C-alpha positions as CSV (number, residue, x, y, z in Angstrom):
1,X,131.5,96.8,146.0
2,X,131.4,94.2,143.9
3,X,127.3,92.9,143.1
4,X,126.4,89.4,144.6
5,X,126.1,86.6,141.9
6,X,124.0,84.0,142.1
7,X,125.9,80.6,142.1
8,X,125.8,78.3,139.4
9,X,124.6,75.5,139.6
10,X,124.8,73.6,136.2
11,X,128.3,73.3,134.5
12,X,127.0,72.1,131.8
13,X,124.0,75.5,131.6
14,X,123.0,76.0,127.9
15,X,121.7,79.8,127.0
16,X,119.0,80.2,124.3
17,X,119.8,83.6,123.3
18,X,124.2,83.5,124.0
19,X,123.5,85.6,127.3
20,X,124.7,85.1,131.1
21,X,122.1,84.6,133.5
22,X,123.9,86.6,136.2
23,X,125.1,90.1,136.2
24,X,125.4,90.6,132.3
25,X,123.4,93.7,131.0
26,X,119.4,92.4,130.2
27,X,119.3,95.3,127.0
28,X,122.5,93.6,125.1
29,X,122.7,90.3,124.2
30,X,126.4,88.7,123.8
31,X,126.2,88.6,120.4
32,X,125.4,92.1,120.0
33,X,128.0,92.9,122.9
34,X,130.7,91.0,120.3
35,X,129.6,93.5,117.5
36,X,130.7,96.8,120.0
37,X,133.8,94.9,120.7
38,X,134.9,94.2,116.8
39,X,134.1,98.0,116.2
40,X,136.1,99.0,118.9
41,X,138.6,96.5,117.6
42,X,138.5,98.0,114.2
43,X,138.9,101.3,115.4
44,X,142.5,100.2,117.0
45,X,143.7,99.0,113.7
46,X,143.4,95.1,114.7
47,X,142.7,93.2,111.1
48,X,139.6,91.9,110.3
49,X,141.2,88.4,109.7
50,X,142.5,88.4,113.3
51,X,138.7,89.5,114.7
52,X,137.0,87.0,112.5
53,X,139.5,84.1,113.8
54,X,139.0,84.8,117.5
55,X,135.6,86.4,117.5
56,X,133.4,84.9,114.9
57,X,131.8,82.0,116.8
58,X,132.5,82.6,120.9
59,X,130.1,82.3,123.0
60,X,130.1,83.1,126.9
61,X,131.7,80.5,129.3
62,X,129.4,80.6,132.4
63,X,132.8,78.8,134.8
64,X,134.4,81.3,134.4
65,X,132.1,83.6,136.1
66,X,131.8,81.0,138.9
67,X,135.9,80.8,139.2
68,X,135.5,84.5,139.5
69,X,133.2,85.0,142.5
70,X,135.0,81.9,144.6
71,X,138.8,83.2,144.9
72,X,140.8,81.7,147.6
73,X,141.8,85.1,148.7
74,X,137.8,85.8,149.5
75,X,137.5,83.0,151.8
76,X,140.5,81.5,153.7
77,X,141.9,82.7,156.3
78,X,145.4,83.5,156.7
79,X,146.7,80.5,157.8
80,X,145.2,78.1,155.9
81,X,145.8,80.4,152.4
82,X,149.8,80.1,153.9
83,X,149.7,76.6,154.3
84,X,148.7,75.7,151.0
85,X,150.5,78.2,148.9
86,X,154.2,77.7,151.1
87,X,154.2,74.1,151.4
88,X,157.2,71.9,151.7
89,X,156.5,70.5,148.1
90,X,156.5,74.0,146.7
91,X,159.8,74.7,148.9
92,X,161.5,71.6,147.9
93,X,160.6,72.7,144.0
94,X,161.7,75.7,144.1
95,X,165.2,75.2,145.7
96,X,165.6,73.1,142.6
97,X,164.5,75.6,140.3
98,X,166.8,78.2,142.0
99,X,170.0,75.8,141.0
100,X,168.9,74.8,137.7
101,X,168.3,78.4,136.4
102,X,171.0,80.0,138.4
103,X,172.2,81.3,135.5
104,X,170.1,83.6,133.9
105,X,167.7,84.8,137.3
106,X,171.2,86.2,138.7
107,X,171.4,88.0,135.0
108,X,168.2,89.1,135.4
109,X,169.1,90.4,139.2
110,X,172.1,92.5,138.1
111,X,169.8,94.3,135.5
112,X,166.5,94.9,137.2
113,X,167.8,94.4,140.6
114,X,165.0,91.9,142.0
115,X,166.3,88.6,143.7
116,X,166.4,85.2,141.9
117,X,164.3,83.9,145.2
118,X,161.4,86.4,144.6
119,X,161.0,86.0,141.0
120,X,161.2,81.8,141.5
121,X,158.7,82.8,144.5
122,X,156.1,84.1,142.3
123,X,156.5,81.9,139.6
124,X,155.7,78.9,142.4
125,X,152.4,80.6,143.8
126,X,151.5,81.8,140.1
127,X,151.6,78.1,138.3
128,X,153.6,75.8,140.7
129,X,156.7,76.3,138.2
130,X,154.9,76.3,135.3
131,X,153.1,73.2,135.7
132,X,149.6,74.6,135.5
133,X,149.4,77.6,133.0
134,X,145.3,77.1,132.7
135,X,143.0,75.3,130.1
136,X,141.3,77.8,129.1
137,X,140.8,79.9,125.7
138,X,142.0,83.5,126.5
139,X,140.0,85.6,124.2
140,X,136.6,82.9,125.4
141,X,137.5,84.0,128.9
142,X,138.3,87.6,128.7
143,X,135.1,88.3,126.2
144,X,132.9,86.7,129.1
145,X,134.3,89.1,131.5
146,X,134.1,91.7,129.6
147,X,130.3,91.1,129.3
148,X,129.9,90.8,133.1
149,X,129.0,93.9,134.5
150,X,131.1,93.7,138.0
151,X,134.2,94.7,136.1
152,X,133.6,95.2,132.5
153,X,136.2,98.5,131.6
154,X,138.8,96.6,133.3
155,X,138.4,93.7,131.1
156,X,137.3,94.9,128.0
157,X,140.6,96.6,128.1
158,X,142.8,93.5,128.4
159,X,140.2,92.0,126.0
160,X,141.1,94.4,123.1
161,X,145.0,94.4,124.4
162,X,144.8,90.6,123.4
163,X,143.2,90.7,120.2
164,X,146.1,93.4,119.3
165,X,148.5,90.5,120.7
166,X,147.7,88.1,118.4
167,X,147.2,90.6,115.6
168,X,150.8,91.8,115.9
169,X,151.6,87.7,116.5
170,X,153.3,88.3,119.5
171,X,151.2,85.6,121.0
172,X,149.5,82.3,119.6
173,X,145.5,83.0,118.4
174,X,144.7,79.9,120.5
175,X,146.6,80.7,123.3
176,X,145.2,79.3,126.5
177,X,145.4,80.4,130.3
178,X,143.3,81.4,133.3
179,X,140.0,82.1,134.0
180,X,140.9,85.9,134.4
181,X,142.7,86.0,131.1
182,X,146.0,85.6,132.7
183,X,149.0,83.7,130.4
184,X,152.0,82.0,130.8
185,X,154.0,80.6,133.6
186,X,154.4,84.0,135.7
187,X,150.4,84.8,134.4
188,X,150.6,88.1,132.9
189,X,147.2,90.0,131.9
190,X,147.3,91.0,128.2
191,X,148.3,94.7,129.0
192,X,151.1,93.4,131.4
193,X,152.2,91.7,128.2
194,X,152.0,94.4,126.1
195,X,153.9,96.8,128.4
196,X,156.3,95.0,130.3
197,X,156.6,91.6,128.7
198,X,160.4,91.0,127.5
199,X,161.7,89.3,124.0
200,X,164.9,88.3,126.0
201,X,166.1,86.0,123.1
202,X,165.2,88.5,120.2
203,X,163.0,86.0,118.5
204,X,160.1,88.2,117.8
205,X,158.1,86.4,120.5
206,X,157.0,87.3,124.3
207,X,156.9,83.6,125.0
208,X,155.7,83.4,128.3
209,X,155.0,79.3,128.3
210,X,158.0,77.5,127.3
211,X,160.8,80.5,127.1
212,X,162.8,80.5,130.4
213,X,164.7,83.4,129.5
214,X,161.6,85.5,128.3
215,X,159.7,84.4,131.2
216,X,162.1,85.6,134.0
217,X,162.9,88.8,132.4
218,X,159.3,89.7,132.1
219,X,159.0,89.1,135.3
220,X,161.8,90.7,136.7
221,X,161.0,93.5,134.5
222,X,157.4,94.0,135.9
223,X,158.5,94.1,139.4
224,X,161.2,96.8,138.8
225,X,158.6,98.9,136.8
226,X,155.9,98.6,139.4
227,X,158.0,99.6,142.3
228,X,160.6,97.0,143.5
229,X,163.6,98.7,145.2
230,X,167.0,96.8,144.8
231,X,168.5,95.6,148.0
232,X,165.6,96.0,150.2
233,X,163.4,93.5,151.8
234,X,159.6,93.1,151.6
235,X,159.2,93.0,155.1
236,X,159.9,91.2,158.0
237,X,157.2,89.0,160.8
238,X,157.4,91.0,164.4
239,X,155.8,91.6,167.5
240,X,153.5,93.7,169.4
241,X,153.1,94.4,172.9
242,X,150.0,93.5,174.4
243,X,149.2,97.4,175.0
244,X,149.1,97.9,171.5
245,X,146.7,100.6,169.7
246,X,145.4,97.9,167.4
247,X,143.8,100.8,165.5
248,X,147.2,101.7,163.8
249,X,147.5,98.6,162.0
250,X,146.7,98.5,157.8
251,X,148.3,99.9,154.7
252,X,146.7,103.5,155.6
253,X,148.9,104.1,158.5
254,X,152.3,104.3,157.4
255,X,155.5,105.0,160.2
256,X,159.8,104.7,160.1
257,X,160.9,101.9,161.5
258,X,162.4,104.1,164.1
259,X,158.9,105.0,165.1
260,X,157.2,101.6,165.2
261,X,159.9,100.3,167.7
262,X,158.8,103.5,170.0
263,X,155.6,102.3,170.1
264,X,157.0,98.7,171.0
265,X,157.1,96.5,167.9
266,X,160.1,94.1,168.1
267,X,161.4,91.0,165.5
268,X,159.7,88.3,165.9
269,X,162.5,86.7,168.2
270,X,161.9,89.7,170.4
271,X,164.6,91.8,169.4
272,X,164.8,95.2,168.6
273,X,164.5,96.7,164.9
274,X,167.0,97.6,162.8
275,X,167.3,101.6,162.9
276,X,165.7,102.4,160.0
277,X,163.7,105.8,158.7
278,X,162.0,103.7,155.9
279,X,158.6,104.0,156.0
280,X,156.4,101.0,157.1
281,X,152.9,99.7,157.7
282,X,151.7,97.1,160.3
283,X,149.6,94.2,159.3
284,X,147.8,91.9,161.1
285,X,145.9,89.1,158.7
286,X,144.1,87.3,161.7
287,X,143.5,90.2,163.5
288,X,145.3,90.9,167.1
289,X,145.8,87.4,168.5
290,X,147.3,86.7,165.0
291,X,151.1,87.0,163.4
292,X,152.2,90.5,162.7
293,X,154.1,91.5,160.1
294,X,156.2,95.2,159.5
295,X,155.7,95.7,155.4
296,X,157.7,98.0,153.4
297,X,157.6,99.5,149.9
298,X,158.9,96.5,148.6
299,X,155.6,94.9,149.8
300,X,153.4,97.2,147.7
301,X,154.8,96.0,144.9
302,X,154.1,92.9,145.3
303,X,150.2,93.9,145.7
304,X,150.5,96.0,142.3
305,X,151.1,92.5,141.1
306,X,148.4,91.3,143.1
307,X,146.0,93.3,145.4
308,X,145.5,90.1,147.6
309,X,147.4,90.8,150.8
310,X,147.2,86.9,151.7
311,X,149.0,86.7,148.3
312,X,151.4,89.4,148.9
313,X,152.4,88.0,152.1
314,X,152.4,84.9,151.0
315,X,155.1,85.6,148.3
316,X,156.8,87.1,150.9
317,X,157.4,84.6,153.2
318,X,158.0,81.9,150.4
319,X,160.7,84.3,148.9
320,X,162.2,84.1,152.1
321,X,162.0,80.6,153.0
322,X,163.6,79.8,149.8
323,X,166.5,82.1,150.5
324,X,167.0,79.8,154.0
325,X,164.5,82.0,156.6
326,X,162.8,79.8,159.3
327,X,159.4,79.0,159.3
328,X,156.9,81.9,161.3
329,X,157.6,82.3,164.8
330,X,153.7,82.6,165.6
331,X,151.9,79.5,166.0
332,X,149.2,78.8,163.6
333,X,145.5,79.7,164.8
334,X,143.0,77.2,164.4
335,X,140.0,79.2,163.1
336,X,137.2,78.0,160.4
337,X,137.4,79.9,157.2
338,X,134.3,82.1,156.5
339,X,132.3,81.3,153.6
340,X,130.7,83.9,151.3
341,X,127.0,83.3,152.9
342,X,128.3,84.2,156.2
343,X,130.3,87.7,155.3
344,X,127.1,88.8,153.5
345,X,125.4,87.8,156.9
346,X,128.6,89.9,158.5
347,X,127.8,93.0,156.2
348,X,124.2,92.7,156.5
349,X,124.0,92.7,160.5
350,X,126.8,95.7,160.4
351,X,124.6,98.0,158.6
352,X,121.1,97.0,160.4
353,X,123.5,97.8,163.5
354,X,124.2,101.1,161.8
355,X,128.1,100.5,160.4
356,X,127.6,100.9,156.5
357,X,129.1,98.4,154.6
358,X,128.4,99.1,151.5
359,X,126.4,96.8,149.8
360,X,126.7,93.2,150.5
361,X,129.1,90.7,148.4
362,X,130.5,88.5,150.7
363,X,134.1,90.1,150.1
364,X,135.6,91.7,153.4
365,X,137.3,94.7,151.4
366,X,137.9,98.3,153.3
367,X,134.9,99.4,153.4
368,X,133.8,96.2,155.5
369,X,137.1,96.7,157.6
370,X,136.3,100.2,158.5
371,X,132.6,98.7,159.5
372,X,134.4,96.6,161.8
373,X,136.6,98.8,163.3
374,X,133.5,101.0,164.0
375,X,131.6,97.9,165.6
376,X,134.7,97.0,167.8
377,X,135.3,100.5,168.6
378,X,131.6,100.6,169.9
379,X,131.8,97.5,171.6
380,X,135.0,98.0,173.4
381,X,136.6,95.7,171.4
382,X,140.6,95.7,170.0
383,X,140.2,98.1,166.8
384,X,141.6,95.7,164.8
385,X,139.6,95.4,161.7
386,X,139.6,91.7,161.4
387,X,136.4,89.9,159.9
388,X,137.1,86.7,161.1
389,X,135.1,83.6,162.7
390,X,134.7,85.3,166.1
391,X,133.1,88.4,165.0
392,X,130.7,85.9,163.0
393,X,129.8,84.6,166.1
394,X,129.6,88.1,168.4
395,X,127.3,89.1,165.6
396,X,124.9,86.0,165.6
């Protein structure tokens, strides 16, 4: 479970000793931490010249930690999240991009098996088709996140990989990107650039900022390698019967499409599902009163790109809309989103009542959802595990 960070109140915070005030180890200064990184980088063959260029005058960036603790996936409900990402503006732009880059996208489809509308959907959600790729120094952002305790091992690996890519002259030394260290039009982390990046035009660089050949080939190659299956859809909107065992919802439960059909699951239009032995999971992103989705193994590939279920559903729906599908059939629910403080209250209250959520952190992860299911079962409520506004009111 993630640790709770005290909100940073002043964007111009000054550090007297190069340390961060929250979650940073108290036994090591930022300068000492960089010395450790410097030593590890040398052991991995990264040149002293590159390390001097990148680390010598580095300071932590407190804004990066603010962004890390306030991600939209943590505090927006499904409808608000979807509406802000699958907008008419993005749909119109996406359709124009599909036409403009049709030749390159089709070539990649033949090679990697990822449809053009899927690649363009990722492109649209990641950077709004390249209009905003991030303006923070990548080395500084990753060094800050590496120094922070929350996901130190992960971000240290990303930082060392970034330094290696710079040393190999595959990306520029002063590259800029997101607060999390993601770069280019499709926001690849450094390890993804190193493992899946494609120099499609063979010019010696993997340019994810201004080279559409490299951008689309890298995205399609990545999706193929992480489990995208040619010719299969990501999922579909469905309906569930009134008397349904809601505890079956969630990625942990897999049943064939035929089995879901036998349980009363139907298409969004109320028709029978196509006969299939393909495994699928049922998702209820706003609980039993909200929309329902049957998701397949390509959905899990999307999750390997970004582990947020809301993100993955938005990519899937945007790709469908770009391919000509209509809006969702389910009617939007006007429900307030929960703040991080709200979720902490829910977690704390559930734990007091005997339903263990782990350390309260304001993020409704698997352990919190399991605790909610236990609470719902004990109180004879629909067991959907949804951490939402109604649950907050009940616990209050």
